[in-house]
N, C-alpha and C positions, 0 to 999 in steps of 0.2 A: 196588258194593253187601252190606252186611249184614242179616241178616232174625236178629232175635230174636224167639222166642217167648216171652209170659207164661202163666200159667195163668188169668188172669182180666182185665178190664178194670182194673180199678182198678192192679192190680199192673203194667199196661202203662203207662200214666197215671203211675204212680209213678215208674218207671225213668226215662221220657223228662225230670220234672221233675228226677229226682237228677243225671244227664247236664249240664242246663243250670244247677242251681245246681253244681255241680261245677267248670266253663266258668267261669262268674261269678267263681265265688273263685279262680280262678287269673286272671282276667283282668276286674278291675274294671270296665274300659274297652270291653270289648266291646259289638259291635254286633249284636244281634239280631234275627233279622225273626221276626217274629208271625203266629199265623196264627188263625182265631176258629170256630165252630161248635159243635157238643155235644162233640164230642171233646177238645176243647182243654180245655173247663171244667174237668174232673176236674186235668188238667195244672197249670193258675193257681189251682186251689184248694189244691193243693199247696204250689206255690212260695209262696203267700201264708201256711201253714202256717210255711214255712221262715223265713220274713222273721219272722213274729212270734216264733216259739219260738226260734229258732235265729240269728238277727241276720243274715238273709241280706239283703249291702245291694245295692240296685239301682241307687243314687242317681248313681254315674258313670257309668252304660251307657248307649246309645243306642239305639233300635228303630224299626224299620219294619214297617210291615203289608203284606201279599202286596196288599190289594183293600179297596175301596169299594165299594156301590153308588153309582151316579150318580141325582141328585137326590134326596138323602135328605140332611140337613142334621145337623151331630155330635149333635145333642139329642133326633133321633129315637130312641125304643127298638129301632128295628130297624138302623138304622146301626152300622156296625162300629165307627168309634170309640165309639158310647154302650155294646159290650157288652164291650172294652179295658175302659174307664173303671171299668164293672162290676164285672169279673170280675179284674181286674190292676191298675192303676193305679191308683185309688184306695185301693189297701190296702197298697198298699206305699212305699218312699220314692223311686219314681223321680221323676225332675223333668221334669214336663209338656212343658216345653220340649223334652226330648230324646226324645220320643216323635211319631212319623209315620205319618200316614195320607194316601192319596188324597182328594182335595178333590173330591168328587162333586157339589158344586154351584158347581165353578168356570164361570164364564161361558166359558172357551177352556177346553176340556176337552182338544186333544191337547196343549197348551202346557203344561198342568198335566202332563200324561204326562212328557214332556221333561224340566221341569224335578223333579219326581220322582227321575227317571233321575239326574239331574246331583245330588241331594242324596244318594242312597245314596253316589256314584262320592266325592263330599268329604268323606263320612263314613268311609271308606276303603274301602267295600265289605262285606258281610254276613258276620258270623263263622259265626253259628253261624242258618241257619234252620229254622225250624217248619213242619211242611207236614201236612196232613190229606189225604184222596181224596175227589173227588166221585164219586158212582155211573157216571157216564160215566166215570170213570179221570181229570179234570181236578185240576191242581194249581193254587193260588190261582183264578182264573177262567178259564183256559185249555181253552177249550170245543174238541172235536173237530176236527180240523184245524189248530189252532194250532202258527206254524211253529215248530221247537225254535231257529231264530236271533231269537224273538220278544222284543221286550221293552215296556217298561210303556207300554199303551194303554188304549183304549176296547176293551169286546168286547160284544157280544150276545151274553143268554146261553140257552142250548139250552132246549128244551121239558123235559128231564128234571131241567134244574137246575131251573127256576122251579116244578117238579111239587116237587122231593126241598124245597127251602128254603119253600114258600109255608104250610107250616103255622106259622111264624112269624109270618107277616101274617093281620089281621083280616080281612080282604077280600084274594081272589087276585088281585083288578084293582087292586089298590095295590101289589104288588111290582114294582121296579123287572127292566124287562125290561136292560139295561146296565149295569156295574161299571167302573170302572176296575181293572186287574188287572196286577201284574209279569208279564211275560212270560216263558215257559220260559227264554230265555237269562237274563235278569235272574237269577230263581233259580240257574240250573246256575253262575252266579259266586260264590257263595256257598263258605266256605273248609269248611263241614261242614253237612251238612243229616240232620234225622230227619224223617220219616214216620212217624205213629201212626196204626194203624187197629184198630177195634175193628166186634167182632159180628159175625153171620153175613151181615149184608146186603150187608158189604164183601168177604166171601170171592172171591166172582168177579173182582171188579176187581182185588183184591189178586193173586191169580194170574198172572192177565195182565201187570197192572203190574212184578212179578218177574222172571215166568217167560216173559211171552211178548215177540215183537218188538217191537222199536225200530219206534215211529208215530205220527203227528202227533195218527193218531184218539183217541191214548189217551197225555196230555202226560207222563203219571206215569211211563210207559217211557221217559223222559229223562234219568231218574236213573240207570239203567243205567250211564250213561256219567259218570257223578259219581266224582270220585276218593276220596271219602269220606261216603257214603250209608249210612245205617243205617235200615229199616224194622223197627219195631216194634208188634207187634200179640198178640190174645189169641187163647186157640185158637179160639174162632170164625172170627175173622176169618182165621186162619191153616189153616182146614179145607180148602181145594181146592188148598193149595200140594203141589207134588209132590217139595221136596226139604226136606219139615221135619225127618227125622232128621241130614241133614246142618245144617244149618241149630243145631239142638239141640248136635251134636257142638261145632263150631265153637263157639257160647258158652261150653262147658262148659270148652274147652281152650284158648282164643285167651288170653292173662294181660292182655290188654286190659279184659277184661271181669271179671276175679277179684273187683273190688271192689263189683262190680253183682249177684256171684252169691248 
């Protein structure tokens, strides 16, 4: 695991976008794993800018999202399909047939989960997975006690997650209590992953995820065993990390990060 600390929220998000863009240019057929949430909006805004101003080409890539609420139609403003269309898909030249999210309206949700796993496998697996982190430490919607070998499934959302996401709904009673999510093992299968976290409210959980023990109570800790995981944070989200000096030293001295300094 690598940790990169950037001075501001914008600089952290812009670094993530630069990495995604570089990987896309190197491999136009890349399979992207995508995430939603406020943290990702700045990333997508920057990718859209690169597409419009620099010709960043999404046409041949494929995308799989981490999760989707159960019971929300794709055109519901609170669905993650709606979010992705709004913030990225409708603003770049990606082929919508190559964009995939779980179907939260499926009549057989368990079968939908199995088919989503198969669809990822048929695509050859995910090359680059973007991740945020919830305040309970979840990646995707892998809530506390999610098995580290878990696969795409229906997950009951924790009270903490419901409280955190309720602000997006006019009425908290209308927020779904379940979601389809990639499992922890599904996420760990990706070839490279980048977790972005910003803001002081993420500082405590980032410290636990990066420097604490691996535990199913905090699914993000499983990323410690991924062979190529990069955690990108701003100064506020890094404020409770104990190894900040070392993480900064690595970033300034590792030749891999030279083009991004």
